[in-house]
ZADREN-10179 format. One line per 4 residues: number of its first residue (from 1); for each residue x, y, z of N, C-alpha, C. Coordinates in steps of 0.02 Angstrom, whole numbers, plus 50000, padded with zeros to 5 digits. Example, Ala and Ser with C-alpha at 12.3 -4.5 7.8 and 13.67 -1.06 7.14 Angstrom:
<atoms>
1) 50660 49716 50390 50615 49775 50390 50660 49835 50390 ~ 50642 49888 50354 50684 49947 50357 50645 50002 50394
</atoms>
This chain:
<atoms>
1) 53809 52266 50655 53744 52263 50595 53722 52208 50566 ~ 53666 52179 50550 53628 52152 50529 53597 52168 50466 ~ 53563 52127 50422 53525 52147 50374 53460 52097 50348 ~ 53405 52124 50338 53349 52091 50336 53331 52118 50245
5) 53304 52052 50204 53261 52081 50161 53192 52070 50141 ~ 53171 52118 50117 53095 52129 50127 53060 52114 50029 ~ 53022 52083 50037 52992 52053 49961 52949 52108 49935 ~ 52908 52142 49991 52859 52187 49962 52843 52239 50022
9) 52806 52286 50005 52765 52327 50074 52753 52308 50133 ~ 52713 52250 50119 52682 52221 50184 52731 52195 50226 ~ 52797 52157 50171 52846 52121 50208 52889 52190 50254 ~ 52893 52247 50224 52931 52295 50269 52894 52313 50316
13) 52819 52316 50323 52776 52330 50367 52788 52279 50425 ~ 52780 52222 50407 52791 52180 50473 52845 52164 50493 ~ 52910 52188 50472 52967 52193 50494 52969 52255 50545 ~ 52931 52321 50512 52937 52375 50560 52892 52358 50629
17) 52844 52321 50615 52813 52302 50682 52838 52270 50718 ~ 52882 52206 50713 52922 52172 50749 52980 52213 50773 ~ 53013 52251 50745 53050 52299 50772 53025 52351 50841 ~ 52970 52351 50828 52930 52419 50871 52910 52367 50924
21) 52915 52318 50924 52901 52262 50992 52958 52259 51026 ~ 53032 52282 50994 53077 52279 51051 53112 52342 51067 ~ 53103 52391 51032 53117 52449 51029 53116 52479 51099 ~ 53161 52516 51141 53155 52545 51199 53133 52627 51203
25) 53098 52651 51246 53105 52729 51264 53165 52760 51272 ~ 53189 52811 51245 53241 52836 51248 53288 52824 51196 ~ 53259 52810 51131 53296 52777 51078 53280 52839 51026 ~ 53333 52856 50974 53340 52891 50937 53347 52853 50882
29) 53308 52863 50828 53321 52803 50764 53317 52847 50703 ~ 53371 52850 50686 53385 52878 50618 53380 52846 50545 ~ 53336 52855 50501 53329 52805 50445 53350 52845 50380 ~ 53388 52807 50351 53430 52820 50290 53397 52789 50225
33) 53379 52821 50164 53365 52795 50123 53349 52849 50062 ~ 53353 52824 49990 53339 52880 49945 53263 52889 49942 ~ 53238 52933 49897 53157 52964 49914 53129 52898 49871 ~ 53075 52866 49914 53023 52832 49903 53038 52752 49926
37) 53087 52759 49962 53134 52689 49968 53097 52649 50029 ~ 53064 52691 50080 53010 52661 50108 53018 52684 50196 ~ 53049 52739 50209 53072 52756 50266 53012 52794 50306 ~ 52969 52813 50273 52896 52820 50315 52866 52784 50317
41) 52855 52735 50269 52808 52671 50293 52830 52642 50350 ~ 52896 52630 50370 52925 52600 50430 52917 52637 50482 ~ 52913 52702 50479 52883 52740 50545 52812 52724 50548 ~ 52788 52735 50498 52703 52728 50520 52684 52669 50556
45) 52710 52603 50533 52715 52534 50552 52731 52538 50617 ~ 52788 52553 50620 52810 52550 50706 52784 52597 50742 ~ 52746 52659 50725 52705 52697 50767 52636 52658 50783 ~ 52612 52643 50719 52539 52601 50728 52558 52546 50797
49) 52614 52500 50775 52622 52448 50838 52617 52477 50904 ~ 52664 52530 50913 52668 52583 50959 52601 52604 51012 ~ 52576 52603 50955 52483 52637 51011 52472 52696 50958 ~ 52492 52701 50908 52464 52781 50889 52416 52771 50852
53) 52349 52798 50866 52286 52794 50845 52276 52830 50764 ~ 52290 52887 50760 52281 52928 50724 52335 52925 50654 ~ 52316 52952 50600 52353 52961 50553 52433 52967 50562 ~ 52487 52930 50529 52566 52959 50542 52564 52960 50474
57) 52589 53038 50450 52615 53052 50400 52683 53085 50390 ~ 52711 53084 50336 52791 53120 50340 52759 53194 50354 ~ 52825 53199 50393 52812 53287 50421 52886 53318 50376 ~ 52877 53291 50303 52903 53333 50249 52904 53408 50244
61) 52835 53432 50265 52838 53492 50264 52818 53535 50318 ~ 52798 53485 50377 52793 53526 50448 52871 53511 50465 ~ 52897 53471 50442 52966 53445 50490 52975 53422 50538 ~ 52899 53408 50575 52923 53360 50648 52854 53374 50658
65) 52827 53315 50678 52761 53270 50708 52772 53260 50775 ~ 52728 53252 50804 52729 53226 50881 52665 53187 50883 ~ 52658 53103 50906 52609 53077 50912 52616 53053 50975 ~ 52556 53007 51001 52540 52980 51064 52518 52925 51069
69) 52579 52863 51095 52563 52796 51088 52556 52783 51160 ~ 52591 52719 51171 52620 52689 51213 52685 52736 51260 ~ 52701 52761 51222 52746 52833 51252 52742 52887 51190 ~ 52769 52937 51202 52786 53001 51161 52825 52965 51096
73) 52799 52987 51025 52830 52982 50969 52843 53034 50940 ~ 52925 53065 50921 52934 53123 50901 52955 53100 50819 ~ 52938 53134 50756 52963 53105 50677 52988 53154 50654 ~ 53051 53166 50628 53071 53225 50610 53082 53195 50521
77) 53074 53261 50487 53100 53249 50407 53140 53296 50401 ~ 53210 53279 50396 53256 53347 50381 53263 53353 50317 ~ 53234 53316 50255 53253 53331 50197 53244 53410 50167 ~ 53194 53451 50191 53201 53514 50172 53232 53564 50196
81) 53271 53543 50244 53324 53595 50289 53380 53604 50248 ~ 53411 53654 50244 53471 53669 50226 53533 53680 50267 ~ 53527 53706 50326 53576 53724 50373 53559 53698 50442 ~ 53610 53676 50473 53612 53645 50532 53589 53700 50574
85) 53583 53766 50571 53539 53823 50617 53475 53807 50612 ~ 53442 53789 50560 53368 53778 50550 53367 53716 50616 ~ 53390 53681 50612 53389 53620 50674 53351 53662 50748 ~ 53384 53708 50765 53375 53740 50810 53330 53777 50825
89) 53286 53794 50763 53219 53815 50755 53164 53791 50757 ~ 53172 53717 50773 53125 53672 50749 53121 53619 50817 ~ 53172 53644 50867 53179 53625 50933 53198 53551 50938 ~ 53232 53523 50869 53271 53460 50862 53322 53438 50922
93) 53357 53481 50953 53405 53469 50997 53343 53450 51087 ~ 53293 53481 51080 53269 53456 51145 53239 53407 51123 ~ 53219 53377 51080 53209 53306 51087 53251 53267 51073 ~ 53312 53263 51047 53364 53226 51037 53405 53212 51074
97) 53429 53262 51128 53480 53265 51174 53461 53217 51228 ~ 53407 53207 51256 53379 53168 51314 53309 53158 51293 ~ 53294 53103 51242 53235 53078 51226 53198 53057 51270 ~ 53127 53070 51276 53086 53048 51311 53052 53013 51263
101) 53030 52934 51255 52997 52910 51212 53031 52889 51153 ~ 53016 52899 51101 53059 52880 51035 53047 52927 50984 ~ 53108 52920 50959 53125 52990 50912 53146 52963 50855 ~ 53100 52963 50785 53128 52945 50735 53163 53025 50675
105) 53210 52999 50639 53227 53062 50620 53246 53039 50532 ~ 53207 53049 50486 53214 53035 50421 53256 53097 50391 ~ 53313 53065 50340 53358 53111 50316 53414 53136 50366 ~ 53427 53115 50414 53481 53114 50474 53533 53142 50436
109) 53566 53091 50385 53633 53099 50354 53638 53161 50353 ~ 53608 53202 50318 53594 53281 50317 53647 53311 50350 ~ 53642 53294 50431 53668 53356 50477 53698 53282 50531 ~ 53744 53254 50519 53769 53194 50552 53820 53222 50622
113) 53837 53293 50615 53857 53322 50666 53804 53347 50726 ~ 53751 53357 50714 53692 53362 50748 53667 53308 50790 ~ 53688 53272 50778 53669 53194 50803 53698 53178 50870 ~ 53629 53153 50901 53669 53130 50981 53710 53079 50964
117) 53761 53067 51024 53817 53019 51008 53807 52946 51012 ~ 53745 52930 51048 53719 52861 51015 53643 52866 50982 ~ 53657 52820 50938 53589 52807 50896 53587 52750 50873 ~ 53507 52734 50844 53512 52669 50820 53492 52698 50728
121) 53526 52662 50679 53546 52673 50610 53494 52620 50566 ~ 53430 52633 50543 53401 52591 50492 53413 52617 50419 ~ 53436 52582 50389 53454 52592 50310 53420 52556 50258 ~ 53377 52567 50217 53325 52554 50169 53350 52574 50122
125) 53353 52511 50077 53395 52529 50010 53333 52483 49958 ~ 53314 52512 49887 53297 52476 49842 53350 52412 49825 ~ 53318 52350 49795 53361 52310 49772 53345 52334 49680 ~ 53390 52328 49651 53415 52343 49583 53353 52287 49546
129) 53309 52305 49514 53292 52269 49459 53227 52231 49507 ~ 53211 52259 49571 53163 52219 49610 53125 52274 49631 ~ 53063 52293 49602 53005 52347 49630 53013 52342 49685 ~ 52991 52304 49719 52984 52296 49785 52997 52289 49831
133) 53058 52250 49832 53110 52209 49870 53143 52262 49906 ~ 53157 52271 49975 53191 52301 50005 53260 52279 50042 ~ 53318 52307 50048 53376 52288 50077 53371 52315 50147 ~ 53374 52305 50213 53354 52350 50274 53399 52340 50325
137) 53465 52366 50333 53510 52354 50381 53492 52395 50436 ~ 53510 52359 50485 53526 52393 50566 53579 52385 50586 ~ 53593 52452 50621 53656 52463 50643 53644 52521 50696 ~ 53703 52534 50730 53697 52567 50792 53762 52627 50793
141) 53760 52692 50815 53824 52730 50835 53839 52730 50897 ~ 53889 52739 50925 53904 52730 51006 53886 52679 51017 ~ 53912 52653 51092 53894 52593 51135 53832 52598 51163 ~ 53783 52627 51186 53729 52625 51213 53684 52571 51180
145) 53661 52573 51119 53614 52534 51077 53648 52470 51055 ~ 53696 52438 51079 53736 52387 51048 53687 52335 51084 ~ 53674 52322 51160 53641 52272 51164 53574 52259 51133 ~ 53550 52322 51110 53478 52322 51084 53479 52291 51002
149) 53543 52301 50985 53542 52279 50900 53549 52196 50891 ~ 53589 52188 50946 53593 52097 50953 53540 52066 50977 ~ 53477 52106 51029 53438 52055 51045 53388 52076 50985 ~ 53393 52122 50947 53336 52145 50890 53360 52079 50834
153) 53423 52072 50829 53437 52025 50777 53411 51957 50791 ~ 53442 51924 50859 53407 51873 50874 53330 51852 50868 ~ 53300 51920 50899 53221 51927 50873 53202 51912 50808 ~ 53223 51950 50780 53197 51942 50708 53215 51880 50673
157) 53282 51847 50692 53294 51785 50663 53244 51719 50690 ~ 53206 51737 50722 53142 51682 50751 53103 51675 50699 ~ 53085 51730 50650 53033 51749 50601 53062 51699 50518 ~ 53121 51710 50525 53156 51676 50467 53144 51585 50455
</atoms>
């Protein structure tokens, strides 16, 4: 696990763009953080770097959006779901069990038992008393993405 501090929304956008330069197809990324922490901004910024041309919005009401970029990008927002059974209704497992492209899941912590065995976690936290600053932590669950996390840490350290 490693952490970066961003000073502003622009800093968060820049960090997300750098992460997108290294992410691999077949990766499931779970984003954690409170409402308004910047999860959707992070996804939007990564999607743009990954070649998505149109508007990338939070799928809060749709629950899922699919975008075409350099690879397929699937964006879930589980905030409004109440039961794990609802995941089946939106085709969640079809996208997360054997991901093609990159899958982003906001509010994944609501259904931890439904997540795949291996995924990347990006946790975004507001820094108390600092309106625009964010603490962004990167880690993984399972062994599949351990090398990616190490490579990402080294790659991002070049900016510091």
